[in-house]
C-alpha positions, -999 to 999 in steps of 0.1 A, spaced: 184 165 -160 176 135 -178 144 116 -177 143 85 -201 109 73 -211 108 33 -212 95 21 -246 105 -13 -241 79 -41 -234 65 -54 -200 81 -81 -183 49 -104 -184 16 -100 -198 -1 -100 -164 -20 -70 -157 -20 -59 -193 -38 -88 -214 -40 -117 -188 -56 -115 -153 -29 -118 -126 -54 -138 -106 -76 -159 -125 -55 -160 -159 -85 -148 -176 -82 -126 -208 -111 -102 -201 -91 -70 -188 -110 -37 -193 -92 -1 -192 -102 17 -163 -77 46 -157 -45 55 -178 -22 80 -161 5 79 -188 39 73 -177 52 79 -142 86 70 -122 85 43 -95 66 59 -68 88 48 -38 122 51 -58 135 84 -42 163 104 -58 198 110 -45 198 146 -59 176 170 -76 193 162 -109 194 124 -108 184 105 -139 153 85 -136 128 64 -158 94 65 -165 69 36 -170 31 29 -182 7 34 -150 -23 18 -166 -52 5 -143 -71 -22 -159 -96 -47 -142 -104 -83 -146 -144 -84 -156 -143 -120 -147 -129 -121 -111 -130 -84 -102 -94 -80 -98 -79 -44 -105 -43 -46 -117 -13 -29 -135 12 -42 -156 50 -50 -148 79 -33 -161 104 -39 -135 114 -70 -115 101 -69 -79 137 -68 -65 143 -32 -81 112 -19 -60 115 -37 -29 154 -46 -22 159 -12 -8 127 2 5 122 36 22 89 31 41 90 25 78 57 13 93 64 25 130 67 60 117 30 61 120 17 61 157 -17 54 143 -5 23 126 15 10 155 -16 15 174 -37 -5 150 -10 -32 149 -6 -37 188 -46 -37 192 -45 -67 166 -16 -85 183 -34 -84 218 -67 -98 202 -54 -123 183 -30 -136 212 -62 -141 233 -86 -153 207 -62 -178 194 -49 -187 228 -14 -179 214 17 -190 236 52 -199 238 48 -230 217 30 -213 187 47 -192 159 34 -161 144 49 -154 108 44 -117 94 49 -117 55 62 -82 45 71 -74 80 88 -41 76 105 -30 107 88 -55 129 61 -31 141 35 -60 142 57 -87 155 67 -66 183 34 -70 199 34 -106 195 68 -109 211 62 -90 241 31 -111 248 58 -141 250 47 -153 213 76 -165 191 78 -146 158 95 -148 124 94 -119 98 97 -123 61 108 -89 44 126 -87 12 138 -52 17 174 -58 33 177 -23 47 146 -25 68 150 -63 76 184 -53 91 163 -26 112 138 -53 124 166 -75 133 188 -51 154 154 -45 176 156 -85 183 127 -93 156 141 -124 137 138 -115 101 144 -135 66 152 -110 40 135 -127 13 104 -129 -9 76 -152 -1 65 -179 -25 63 -216 -22 99 -224 -19 105 -198 7 75 -212 27 87 -250 24 120 -239 38 102 -222 69 83 -252 76 109 -275 73 132 -254 95 108 -241 121 73 -253 124 37 -249 111 28 -213 122 -4 -209 142 -9 -174 127 2 -160 95 -4 -123 88 1 -105 57 -8 -68 59 -7 -44 29 14 -69 7 -9 -89 -13 -15 -62 -35 25 -59 -39 31 -94 -56 35 -96 -91 29 -135 -92 -2 -137 -70 -3 -175 -75 34 -181 -61 26 -160 -33 -7 -175 -23 8 -208 -31 35 -201 -5 7 -191 21 -10 -226 14 23 -242 23 25 -226 55 -9 -232 63 -16 -263 84 -49 -275 99 -48 -252 129 -34 -221 110 -52 -189 105 -40 -165 80 -53 -129 81 -47 -105 52 -52 -70 52 -58 -48 22 -75 -17 10 -109 -23 -9 -108 -21 -44 -145 -10 -46 -136 18 -19 -108 31 -42 -133 33 -70 -162 49 -49 -137 73 -31 -118 84 -63 -86 71 -44 -65 71 -78 -34 80 -60 -36 47 -46 -24 34 -79 14 30 -84 38 6 -99 44 -15 -67 6 -18 -63 5 -46 -91 -32 -54 -79 -66 -39 -64 -80 -64 -44 -120 -72 -40 -137 -98 -18 -148 -115 -51 -111 -119 -64 -98 -129 -29 -121 -154 -25 -114 -170 -60 -79 -166 -57 -72 -185 -24 -96 -214 -36 -75 -223 -63 -47 -232 -37 -70 -252 -13 -76 -225 11 -109 -208 19 -122 -174 28 -141 -178 60 -146 -142 74 -144 -106 63 -138 -74 85 -141 -38 76 -115 -18 86 -111 22 86 -74 21 77 -62 34 41 -93 49 33 -113 16 41 -97 -18 39 -107 -55 45 -92 -80 67 -94 -114 50 -95 -145 74 -82 -175 55 -80 -211 67 -72 -245 50 -101 -258 31 -126 -279 52 -112 -263 83 -137 -236 84 -169 -218 67 -182 -186 59 -195 -170 89 -219 -150 68 -195 -118 63 -180 -134 31 -213 -136 13 -224 -102 26 -193 -86 14 -195 -99 -17 -233 -89 -21 -219 -51 -10 -194 -52 -40 -217 -64 -66 -246 -39 -54 -220 -12 -52 -211 -17 -91 -176 -32 -88 -183 -53 -119 -203 -23 -134 -191 -2 -165 -207 26 -151 -186 28 -121 -155 26 -140 -164 53 -163 -175 74 -134 -142 67 -114 -121 79 -145 -141 111 -151 -139 119 -112 -101 110 -109 -93 134 -141 -114 163 -125 -98 159 -93 -63 161 -112 -73 191 -131 -88 209 -101 -58 203 -81 -36 214 -108 -57 248 -110 -59 256 -75 -21 251 -70 -13 275 -97 -38 298 -81 -23 294 -48 14 300 -61 3 328 -81 -14 345 -52 21 343 -35 13 313 -13 45 296 2 34 258 -1 49 229 15 40 191 18 39 166 45 45 127 41 68 115 12 44 89 4 40 68 -28 3 78 -32 13 115 -30 39 110 -60 10 95 -81 -8 127 -75 21 152 -80 33 134 -111 -3 133 -125 -8 169 -120 27 178 -134 39 194 -101 74 207 -98 98 218 -71 93 252 -83 55 250 -68 64 230 -39 99 233 -24 100 207 2 79 178 18 87 167 54 85 131 64 96 113 95 115 84 80 151 88 81 153 65 49 136 94 31 151 124 45 177 140 22 162 126 -9 141 138 -38 106 127 -46 106 109 -81 92 131 -110 86 163 -91 121 164 -75 107 180 -43 133 176 -14 126 155 13 134 172 49 129 162 84 98 173 103 115 200 122 128 218 90 91 226 79 89 251 109 123 266 95 105 269 61 74 287 75 47 278 48 17 295 45 2 261 32 8 225 39 -3 198 13 -9 165 35 -1 139 12 -11 106 27 -47 117 33 -53 84 51 -31 98 81 -46 135 78 -58 132 114 -25 121 128 -5 146 107 -29 174 113 -18 173 150 17 173 142 13 203 119 -3 221 147 26 218 165 53 225 138 35 251 120 5 263 138 -2 295 115 -1 273 84 -35 262 66 -35 222 59 -49 207 31 -57 174 13 -62 169 -24 -81 137 -26 -108 128 -36 -111 169 -38 -92 200 -24 -102 203 12 -91 225 40 -88 201 70 -93 227 93 -79 254 118 -48 244 134 
């Protein structure tokens, strides 16, 4: 097999010497994970060549934004994307509940428009459409946009930016609601993206943005959430400052349990709302939690390296003792963990995943085969490593049906037995 280590320079200085958000030059090193392949770029064969790129988390000490450098253009990562949101039943339920709540709260109807940015396979917009609210998806992954279109969700296969937003407003109308779930972190040019949100935002528009909390990532040793397509790691401090630069205002922050602890940011046109107290309180929690503290950064690095080391040792011990180990969930976060620990397909032979976009391929770096869930039962593992630990409860139920005699583990923040299956 051929693995090429990329030694050319980054595409820009964002995330390396200049903050992607505030453009300041006060970036501090938090955790260097050396070089890794693109976490979602699955391989067509176990011997396919692949490239490795630096994966180094830094943080802006001025605005509180975590970030990594840019080494490949966004269309390389997102134009053909393997992740389908609707595969997760808990995530679909989360989206359905949100659609019902927002339709009622904003009194949405047939004359309104909901735009979902990074709409994936239409999982969120389906809930609004079923309630009689017109929808439009914006999804740059051509393969997934096609899936959404086939299910009746109108979807534009483009990236959001200022120009795309202008075209939407000119050809349709100013949306009443704009949603952007787990996408803001995936944007290399934050200011063009938020500028696009600003163009979409009329005087009566509400924008909601969901993303994992950077403070929770640091406190929870969630280093596996770091990978190349996650260009940014968001804090309330950073988001508040970022949207303000585009004539927008952060007026509410909700805490969510998703993805190991997330925030839902409510954003409106400046002057059309005010902090309901949750923004100030969330910023106070981040400061009190040490987000801007060097001590927290140092502690996070030490805990992350200890987790990687202990996982490596435990895996070696299990294989030496004859354990037959498989994994579940070909998630990007799992690839960061596996590659940081130097895991190969000699130790974990296969990983099961419900996404047909991933089945039949191989994980980058480790080159572990991705199979359909029913193949797991045929393999008969003694142990199953749950890679998307944020869905551990949901996956444990699946494992109890597929491989009832297997032990189920998660490795982050520490190797933990999930309970008798």
